[in-house]
C-alpha positions as CSV (number, residue, x, y, z in Angstrom):
1,X,87.9,179.2,93.9
2,X,87.5,176.4,97.1
3,X,84.1,176.1,97.9
4,X,84.1,173.2,99.8
5,X,87.4,173.9,102.0
6,X,85.7,173.5,105.2
7,X,84.4,170.2,104.4
8,X,85.8,166.8,104.8
9,X,87.5,166.8,100.9
10,X,85.9,162.9,100.7
11,X,82.8,163.1,102.5
12,X,80.6,162.3,99.7
13,X,82.9,160.0,97.2
14,X,80.8,156.6,98.5
15,X,77.5,158.5,98.4
16,X,78.3,159.5,94.5
17,X,79.6,155.3,94.3
18,X,76.3,154.6,95.7
19,X,74.6,157.0,93.5
20,X,76.2,155.4,90.2
21,X,74.8,152.3,91.5
22,X,71.4,153.4,91.6
23,X,71.9,155.3,88.3
24,X,74.0,152.4,86.0
25,X,72.4,149.5,87.5
26,X,76.1,147.5,86.8
27,X,76.0,143.7,87.3
28,X,79.5,143.1,89.7
29,X,82.1,141.4,89.1
30,X,81.9,137.7,90.3
31,X,84.7,138.6,93.0
32,X,81.6,140.6,94.9
33,X,78.7,138.8,94.3
34,X,77.2,138.4,97.3
35,X,75.2,134.7,97.5
36,X,73.0,136.1,100.0
37,X,72.0,139.1,98.2
38,X,69.7,139.2,95.0
39,X,70.6,141.2,92.1
40,X,67.2,143.3,92.6
41,X,68.6,144.3,96.0
42,X,70.8,146.5,94.3
43,X,68.8,150.2,94.0
44,X,67.4,150.7,90.8
45,X,67.9,153.4,87.9
46,X,65.1,155.9,89.5
47,X,65.3,155.6,92.7
48,X,65.8,159.0,94.4
49,X,69.5,160.4,94.4
50,X,70.2,161.9,98.4
51,X,70.4,165.8,99.0
52,X,73.7,165.7,99.1
53,X,74.4,164.0,95.9
54,X,72.7,167.1,93.9
55,X,74.2,169.4,95.9
56,X,77.4,168.2,95.2
57,X,76.5,168.6,91.5
58,X,75.0,171.7,91.6
59,X,78.5,172.5,92.2
60,X,80.3,170.7,89.8
61,X,78.5,171.6,86.9
62,X,78.5,175.1,87.7
63,X,81.8,176.0,88.1
64,X,83.2,172.6,85.5
65,X,83.6,175.5,82.8
66,X,85.9,175.0,79.6
67,X,88.5,178.1,81.0
68,X,88.4,176.0,84.7
69,X,89.7,173.1,83.0
70,X,92.5,174.7,81.6
71,X,93.4,176.8,84.5
72,X,93.7,173.2,86.4
73,X,95.5,171.7,83.1
74,X,98.2,174.8,83.6
75,X,98.6,174.3,87.3
76,X,99.2,170.8,87.9
77,X,100.4,169.8,84.3
78,X,103.1,168.6,84.0
79,X,103.5,167.0,87.5
80,X,105.8,169.1,89.5
81,X,104.5,168.6,93.3
82,X,106.1,165.8,94.8
83,X,108.3,162.9,93.6
84,X,107.4,159.7,95.5
85,X,106.3,156.2,94.4
86,X,103.2,154.4,93.9
87,X,102.7,152.5,97.7
88,X,104.4,156.1,99.0
89,X,101.3,157.6,97.6
90,X,98.9,155.5,98.6
91,X,99.9,156.0,102.0
92,X,99.9,159.4,101.2
93,X,96.4,159.4,100.1
94,X,95.4,157.1,103.3
95,X,95.6,159.8,105.7
96,X,92.5,160.8,103.9
97,X,89.8,158.6,105.8
98,X,86.1,158.9,105.2
99,X,84.7,159.3,109.1
100,X,81.6,160.5,107.5
101,X,80.4,157.6,105.5
102,X,78.3,155.3,106.6
103,X,78.7,152.4,104.9
104,X,82.3,151.5,105.2
105,X,85.4,152.2,107.1
106,X,87.8,151.2,105.0
107,X,91.1,153.6,104.2
108,X,92.4,154.0,100.7
109,X,94.9,151.6,100.7
110,X,91.9,148.6,101.4
111,X,89.7,150.5,98.5
112,X,92.3,150.4,96.2
113,X,93.2,146.9,97.6
114,X,89.8,145.4,97.4
115,X,89.6,146.7,93.7
116,X,92.3,145.1,92.5
117,X,92.4,142.0,94.4
118,X,89.2,141.3,92.7
119,X,90.1,141.8,89.1
120,X,93.0,139.5,90.0
121,X,90.9,136.8,91.5
122,X,88.9,137.2,88.2
123,X,91.8,136.0,86.0
124,X,92.8,139.4,84.4
125,X,96.2,140.5,83.2
126,X,98.7,142.2,85.3
127,X,98.5,145.6,84.4
128,X,94.9,145.9,84.8
129,X,95.4,144.7,88.4
130,X,97.8,147.5,88.6
131,X,95.0,149.7,87.0
132,X,92.6,148.8,89.6
133,X,95.5,149.2,92.6
134,X,96.5,153.0,90.9
135,X,93.4,154.1,89.7
136,X,91.7,156.6,92.6
137,X,95.5,157.8,93.3
138,X,94.6,161.3,91.5
139,X,92.3,162.1,94.3
140,X,95.2,163.0,96.2
141,X,94.2,166.9,94.9
142,X,92.0,166.7,97.7
143,X,95.1,166.9,100.2
144,X,96.2,170.3,97.6
145,X,93.3,172.1,98.5
146,X,91.0,170.9,95.8
147,X,87.1,170.9,96.4
148,X,85.4,168.0,95.6
149,X,83.1,169.0,93.0
150,X,86.9,169.5,91.3
151,X,88.7,166.6,92.1
152,X,85.5,163.5,91.7
153,X,82.0,163.0,90.1
154,X,81.2,161.5,87.2
155,X,82.7,163.6,84.3
156,X,82.1,165.0,80.6
157,X,83.2,167.0,77.8
158,X,83.4,170.6,78.2
159,X,83.5,173.3,75.9
160,X,80.6,172.0,73.6
161,X,76.7,171.4,74.0
162,X,76.0,169.6,76.9
163,X,74.1,166.0,76.7
164,X,70.8,165.1,78.3
165,X,72.4,161.9,79.3
166,X,74.7,163.6,81.9
167,X,73.5,163.5,85.4
168,X,71.4,166.4,86.8
169,X,71.9,168.4,83.2
170,X,69.6,171.0,84.1
171,X,72.4,172.2,87.0
172,X,74.5,173.6,84.4
173,X,71.9,176.7,83.6
174,X,74.2,177.8,86.2
175,X,77.8,177.2,83.9
176,X,78.7,180.4,82.5
177,X,79.8,178.4,79.5
178,X,75.8,178.0,78.9
179,X,75.5,181.2,77.6
180,X,78.7,181.2,75.1
181,X,77.0,180.1,72.2
182,X,80.2,178.9,70.7
183,X,80.4,176.2,72.7
184,X,77.1,175.5,73.2
185,X,77.0,173.9,69.3
186,X,76.9,170.6,69.3
187,X,81.0,170.0,68.6
188,X,81.6,172.6,69.8
189,X,85.3,174.2,70.3
190,X,86.2,170.5,68.5
191,X,85.8,169.1,65.5
192,X,83.2,165.3,64.7
193,X,85.8,162.5,65.2
194,X,88.3,164.3,66.2
195,X,89.4,161.7,69.3
196,X,89.0,162.0,73.2
197,X,92.5,162.9,73.1
198,X,91.7,166.3,71.6
199,X,88.7,166.7,74.1
200,X,88.8,168.5,77.3
201,X,87.1,166.3,79.5
202,X,86.0,167.8,83.1
203,X,88.9,168.3,85.7
204,X,89.5,165.3,88.1
205,X,90.8,162.7,89.7
206,X,91.0,160.7,86.6
207,X,92.7,163.2,84.2
208,X,95.3,164.0,86.7
209,X,96.9,160.4,87.4
210,X,96.4,159.7,83.7
211,X,98.4,162.3,83.1
212,X,101.1,161.3,85.8
213,X,101.4,157.9,84.7
214,X,100.8,157.7,80.8
215,X,104.6,156.9,80.7
216,X,104.4,153.4,82.4
217,X,100.9,152.0,81.8
218,X,99.9,149.7,78.6
219,X,97.3,152.1,76.7
220,X,94.5,149.8,77.7
221,X,94.8,150.7,81.3
222,X,95.2,154.1,80.6
223,X,91.9,154.2,79.3
224,X,90.5,152.9,81.9
225,X,92.1,155.4,84.6
226,X,91.8,158.6,81.9
227,X,88.0,157.9,81.3
228,X,86.5,155.6,84.1
229,X,84.4,158.4,85.7
230,X,83.2,159.5,81.8
231,X,79.8,157.9,82.3
232,X,78.2,160.1,80.0
233,X,80.2,158.3,77.5
234,X,81.0,154.8,78.1
235,X,77.5,153.8,79.9
236,X,75.1,156.4,78.1
237,X,76.9,156.6,74.6
238,X,76.9,160.6,75.0
239,X,79.8,162.2,72.4
240,X,80.4,159.1,70.0
241,X,80.3,161.5,67.5
242,X,83.5,163.2,69.0
243,X,85.3,159.4,69.5
244,X,87.3,158.3,66.3
245,X,87.4,154.6,65.8
246,X,90.6,153.9,68.2
247,X,88.3,155.5,70.9
248,X,85.7,153.3,70.4
249,X,87.8,150.0,70.1
250,X,89.7,150.6,73.6
251,X,86.4,151.8,75.7
252,X,85.6,148.2,75.9
253,X,88.4,148.2,78.7
254,X,86.3,151.5,80.1
255,X,83.1,149.1,80.1
256,X,85.2,146.0,81.7
257,X,86.9,147.7,84.6
258,X,84.2,150.4,86.0
259,X,81.9,147.3,88.3
260,X,85.3,146.7,89.6
261,X,85.1,149.9,91.2
262,X,81.5,150.5,91.6
263,X,81.5,147.1,93.8
264,X,84.9,147.2,95.1
265,X,83.4,147.5,98.8
266,X,82.6,144.8,101.0
267,X,83.0,143.8,104.6
268,X,85.8,142.0,105.0
269,X,89.1,144.7,104.5
270,X,92.2,143.5,102.8
271,X,95.3,142.0,104.4
272,X,97.2,144.9,103.6
273,X,100.6,143.6,105.2
274,X,100.1,140.4,103.1
275,X,99.5,142.0,100.2
276,X,101.9,144.5,100.2
277,X,105.0,142.4,98.9
278,X,103.5,141.1,95.4
279,X,102.0,144.5,94.8
280,X,105.4,146.0,95.4
281,X,106.5,143.4,93.1
282,X,103.9,144.9,90.2
283,X,104.4,147.9,91.2
284,X,107.9,147.8,90.1
285,X,107.4,146.0,87.4
286,X,105.4,148.7,85.5
287,X,107.1,152.3,87.8
288,X,110.6,153.8,88.5
289,X,110.9,153.9,92.2
290,X,109.4,157.5,92.0
291,X,107.7,159.1,89.9
292,X,106.6,163.2,89.3
293,X,103.0,164.3,90.9
């Protein structure tokens, strides 16, 4: 199903980031703190969402069923569509420039570099910096015909009861899984404390990229990549009964990463040519020249 096929596939991703700022009220990391902009200038949790964000989540919550997630895993995993290096994948993603975004005219590469440069400026380990560089590369799913509701947005477990902490929870009324009694118990098809590795999360760029890079990066970076959109868990504390002790320990890395993602847009674009040698060397430290996508 390709409900959004006629739309610019990323035309609301920046809007969704703004919505997350409104809802979750992060304090930006130091690299993004503007001394001319007071903290209260960021929109608060109760600010009303724009209509296009609501429409996005109507589609997302209607179509992200357990069967849909399993079908996408079967379609895209293991990765086999294309072999390319990390920087090559960044350039490939760079063909998705969001002309409709009113807030920034930055390319996808510039967004990734702003995120990673902010992490580097705060003195984090190089694998953390690299996680910032690659974290959105899973959005190449849009280039393979996926509608944006199947690529971006907040993620959540499927196959069990929907938490009331999921944004726009009321839209799950249109989801077929909402009428399946087995899927609407607290643990659903899972067991308590089974660990998130055994839980199916709604399909999107997070899970896809995790599967692509899982053999190359430290586990801390992989948690950042795999769960950075799973706001019901890492910001709202939902589904803790599905997590094991190791998940709970590792989620402090997800918490550490997310402000860099949300607040990675600034007015001054990074100098891609000047930064490229550093990042190509960093990429080569962790990745082979080409990997499967």
